[in-house]
C-alpha positions in Angstrom: 118.7 67.9 121.5 121.7 65.6 122.0 124.0 68.5 122.8 121.4 69.9 125.2 121.2 66.5 126.9 124.9 66.2 127.3 125.3 69.6 128.9 122.3 69.1 131.2 123.6 65.8 132.4 127.1 67.3 132.8 125.8 70.0 135.1 123.9 67.4 137.2 127.0 65.2 137.4 129.4 68.0 138.5 127.0 69.7 140.9 125.0 66.8 142.3 124.8 68.3 145.8 123.4 71.6 144.5 120.7 69.8 142.5 119.9 67.6 145.5 119.8 70.4 148.1 117.5 72.5 145.8 115.2 69.6 145.3 115.8 69.5 141.6 117.7 66.3 141.1 114.7 64.2 140.2 113.5 66.9 137.8 116.9 67.0 136.0 116.9 63.3 135.7 113.4 63.2 134.3 114.5 65.8 131.7 117.6 63.9 130.7 115.7 60.6 130.6 112.9 62.1 128.4 115.6 62.8 125.8 117.7 59.6 126.2 114.6 57.4 125.9 114.0 59.1 122.6 117.6 58.6 121.5 117.4 54.9 122.4 114.2 54.5 120.3 115.7 56.4 117.4 118.8 54.1 117.4 117.1 51.2 115.7 120.3 49.3 114.7 124.0 49.7 115.6 124.6 51.7 112.5 121.2 53.5 112.0 120.1 56.6 113.9 117.0 58.7 113.1 118.2 62.3 113.3 115.3 64.5 112.2 111.5 64.3 112.2 109.7 66.9 110.2 110.2 69.2 107.2 111.5 72.6 108.3 109.6 74.5 105.7 106.3 72.8 106.5 106.9 73.1 110.3 107.6 76.8 110.0 104.4 77.4 108.0 102.3 76.2 110.9 101.4 78.2 114.1 99.3 76.4 116.6 99.3 73.6 119.2 101.7 70.8 118.4 98.9 68.2 119.2 96.7 69.8 116.5 99.3 69.7 113.7 98.3 67.5 110.8 101.0 68.3 108.3 103.3 65.5 107.0 106.2 64.6 109.4 108.8 62.8 107.4 111.7 61.1 109.2 115.3 61.2 108.2 118.1 58.8 109.3 121.9 58.5 109.1 123.3 55.1 108.0 126.6 53.7 106.8 125.8 55.0 103.3 124.6 58.4 104.6 126.8 59.0 107.7 126.6 61.6 110.4 129.5 61.3 112.7 128.7 64.6 114.5 125.1 63.5 115.2 126.0 60.0 116.2 128.9 61.2 118.2 127.0 63.8 120.2 124.2 61.3 120.8 126.9 58.9 122.1 128.2 61.6 124.4 124.7 62.3 125.7 124.0 58.6 126.5 127.4 58.2 128.1 126.9 61.2 130.3 123.4 59.8 131.1 124.9 56.5 132.1 127.0 58.2 134.7 124.1 60.3 135.9 121.9 57.1 136.4 124.7 54.8 137.6 123.6 54.7 141.2 119.8 55.3 141.0 119.1 53.0 138.0 121.9 50.7 137.1 119.9 48.8 134.5 119.0 52.0 132.6 122.6 53.2 133.0 123.9 50.0 131.3 121.4 50.4 128.5 122.5 54.0 127.9 126.1 53.0 127.9 125.6 50.1 125.4 123.9 52.5 122.9 126.6 55.1 123.5 129.4 52.5 122.6 127.5 51.4 119.5 126.9 55.0 118.3 130.5 56.0 118.9 131.7 53.1 116.9 129.3 54.0 114.1 130.3 57.6 114.2 134.0 56.8 114.1 133.9 54.1 111.4 131.5 55.8 109.0 132.6 59.4 108.8 130.7 62.4 107.5 128.7 65.4 108.5 125.1 64.7 109.3 123.9 67.9 107.6 125.2 66.5 104.3 123.2 63.3 104.8 120.1 65.2 106.0 120.1 68.3 103.8 117.1 69.8 105.4 119.0 70.1 108.7 121.6 72.3 107.0 119.0 75.1 106.7 119.0 75.6 110.4 121.6 73.4 112.1 124.4 72.9 109.6 127.5 71.3 111.0 129.9 74.1 110.5 132.7 72.8 112.8 132.7 69.3 111.3 132.6 66.0 113.2 136.0 65.6 114.9 135.0 67.7 117.9 132.0 65.3 118.5 134.3 62.3 118.1 136.7 63.7 120.7 133.8 64.7 122.9 132.0 61.3 122.7 135.2 59.3 123.4 136.1 61.5 126.3 132.6 61.0 127.8 132.9 57.2 127.2 136.2 57.2 129.0 134.7 59.0 131.9 131.8 56.4 131.9 134.0 53.3 131.5 137.5 54.1 132.5 138.6 52.2 129.4 141.8 53.8 128.1 140.8 52.9 124.5 138.4 55.8 124.6 140.9 58.1 126.3 143.5 57.4 123.6 140.8 57.9 120.9 139.8 61.2 122.3 143.4 62.5 122.4 143.9 61.4 118.8 140.7 63.1 117.6 141.6 66.2 119.6 145.0 66.5 118.0 143.2 67.2 114.6 141.1 70.0 116.0 141.6 73.8 116.0 142.9 74.4 119.6 141.4 77.9 119.6 137.7 77.7 119.2 135.6 80.8 118.9 132.7 79.5 121.0 131.3 76.6 122.9 128.0 75.5 121.4 125.8 72.8 120.1 128.0 72.8 117.0 131.5 73.2 118.4 132.5 71.1 121.5 136.3 71.8 121.4 136.4 73.9 124.6 134.4 71.2 126.4 136.8 68.5 125.2 139.7 70.6 126.5 138.0 70.8 129.9 137.2 67.1 130.1 140.6 66.0 129.0 142.3 68.3 131.5 140.2 66.8 134.2 140.6 63.2 133.1 144.4 63.4 132.4 145.6 66.1 134.7 147.6 67.3 131.7 148.5 71.0 131.9 148.4 71.3 128.1 144.7 70.7 127.9 144.1 73.0 130.8 146.1 75.8 129.3 144.1 75.5 126.1 140.9 75.7 128.0 142.2 78.6 130.0 143.2 80.4 126.7 139.6 80.0 125.6 138.3 81.8 128.7 140.9 84.5 128.6 139.8 85.2 125.0 136.1 85.3 126.1 136.8 87.6 129.0 139.3 90.0 127.5 139.0 90.0 123.7 135.5 89.2 122.6 132.9 91.9 122.1 130.7 93.1 124.9 127.5 95.1 125.0 127.6 98.4 126.8 126.1 96.7 129.9 128.7 93.9 129.9 127.1 90.9 128.1 129.6 88.8 126.2 128.3 89.0 122.6 129.4 86.2 120.3 126.4 86.1 118.0 123.1 88.0 117.6 121.3 84.6 117.3 120.9 83.3 120.8 123.3 85.8 122.3 122.5 84.7 125.9 123.1 81.1 125.1 126.7 81.7 124.0 127.4 83.8 127.1 126.0 81.1 129.4 127.9 78.4 127.6 131.2 80.4 127.9 130.4 81.1 131.6 129.9 77.3 132.2 133.3 76.4 130.6 135.1 79.1 132.6 133.6 77.9 135.9 134.8 74.4 135.0 138.3 75.8 134.6 138.0 77.6 137.9 137.1 74.3 139.4 140.2 72.7 138.1 142.7 75.3 139.1 140.9 77.1 141.9 141.1 80.4 139.9 137.8 81.2 141.5 137.9 85.1 141.5 138.6 85.7 137.8 136.3 83.2 136.3 133.7 83.4 139.0 133.3 87.2 138.5 133.0 86.9 134.7 130.4 84.1 135.0 128.4 85.7 137.7 128.2 88.9 135.7 126.9 87.1 132.7 124.2 85.2 134.7 123.2 88.4 136.6 122.7 90.1 133.3 120.3 87.3 132.2 118.4 87.4 135.6 117.8 91.1 135.4 120.6 93.1 137.0 120.7 95.6 134.2 117.0 96.3 134.2 115.1 93.4 133.0 115.1 89.6 133.2 115.5 87.4 130.2 114.1 84.3 132.0 110.4 83.8 131.4 108.3 84.0 134.6 111.2 85.2 136.7 112.4 88.6 138.0 111.8 92.1 136.8 109.9 92.6 133.5 110.5 89.2 132.1 109.6 88.3 128.5 105.9 87.7 127.9 105.7 87.1 124.2 108.3 84.4 123.4 108.4 83.0 119.9 107.0 79.7 121.1 103.9 78.1 119.5 102.4 76.1 122.3 102.7 78.6 125.1 101.2 81.3 122.8 98.0 79.2 122.5 95.2 79.4 125.0 93.6 76.1 126.1 91.4 74.4 123.5 88.9 74.9 122.1 90.1 78.5 121.7 91.6 78.8 118.2 95.3 79.2 117.8 96.8 80.2 114.5 98.7 83.0 112.8 96.2 85.5 114.2 97.5 84.4 117.6 101.1 85.0 116.4 100.3 88.5 115.2 98.6 89.7 118.3 100.5 91.9 120.8 98.8 90.0 123.7 101.2 88.1 126.1 101.4 84.4 125.5 98.5 82.6 127.1 100.7 80.3 129.1 103.9 81.2 130.9 106.8 79.1 129.8 108.5 79.3 133.3 112.3 79.2 133.3 112.9 79.4 129.6 115.8 81.7 128.5 115.1 83.8 125.4 117.6 84.6 122.7 118.5 88.0 124.2 119.4 91.6 123.2 121.5 92.9 120.4 125.0 94.3 120.6 123.6 97.6 122.0 121.6 95.9 124.8 118.4 96.6 122.8 115.6 94.0 123.3 112.1 93.8 121.9 109.6 91.6 123.6 107.8 90.8 120.4 106.7 87.3 119.2 107.7 88.0 115.6 111.3 88.8 116.6 112.6 85.3 116.5 116.2 86.4 116.9 115.7 88.0 120.3 112.6 86.2 121.6 113.0 82.6 120.4 113.4 79.9 123.1 115.4 76.7 122.4 116.4 73.6 124.3 120.1 74.5 124.0 119.6 78.0 125.3 118.9 76.6 128.7 121.3 73.7 128.9 124.5 75.3 130.0 122.6 78.1 131.7 121.2 75.5 134.1 124.7 74.1 134.9 126.1 77.6 135.3 123.5 78.4 137.9 124.3 75.2 139.8 128.0 76.0 139.6 127.6 79.5 141.0 125.4 78.1 143.8 128.2 75.7 144.7 130.9 78.3 144.6 128.8 80.7 146.7 128.1 78.1 149.4 131.5 76.4 149.5 
């Protein structure tokens, strides 16, 4: 959720005019604030942050409306004894980005977000460790494979952008120097490519720009593609990785005005998602969009109609249309099955849409500039 919020806010900050002209600025602010309100409530003390609610095994045993669920919902936190630098760092980044987004429209809320961001970054930096070691249940689905240094660099870069305090810029540079300069993806787990972009913008240093450019060159020229042209980094959420890479490459194009190369790559990826190769992967949009996403609440008809595993097993379309959600996507051969039980291809997730939204906004700005 924190990574999603940072990316969503980033797109709104970079492409404010697009969001305003399309009438979506208030909607994106509401979406960001829904998350940041939650983060602020979860941050109950400077060095305490609740990071997970629910038991993944219990949660996955239930199919039905979320409001009807009565299973236990344990809560897990990170502390000085059980740290989570990656989680606290990403939450700090999200709140710092939100403070920028709300600076003009709600200065008081912006200040609140920034204060929590500063505290969370300090907590993350001082008490180091991977959150998935402190919250073992999280490791079953969202293990911190890349470690926490990328989040520390990411958070401090966002705090520098929000405050103009060189303490955070120097911290970001120091954290970054310990990272692998050649990341394989940009995702909820690994923020390295995003840090490269931010530092190149904030410092005007060609070194960071060249690293970010190398990431995009690798995505465009060296990574696997499906026969129809989709960048294929992982079978789990394939479209999410393609959208994330497209967003990063459009940011680089923004920096160096290398519009044709990165624009064409990014546009091709988004066109694939929107249906140019025969079907849309955005629910409720375009030609033959997904109708049976692996999503509990949209599969359920309105109460009092029962919703349970029998609902899951039916071939009927979901009772409610989850407009705008991007599904996981096809396999390496462009094969896709619109089947609720196929969670790899048909799952929806907050982070699937985050950079996808920003990429759409970036393309709109490029095409109207």
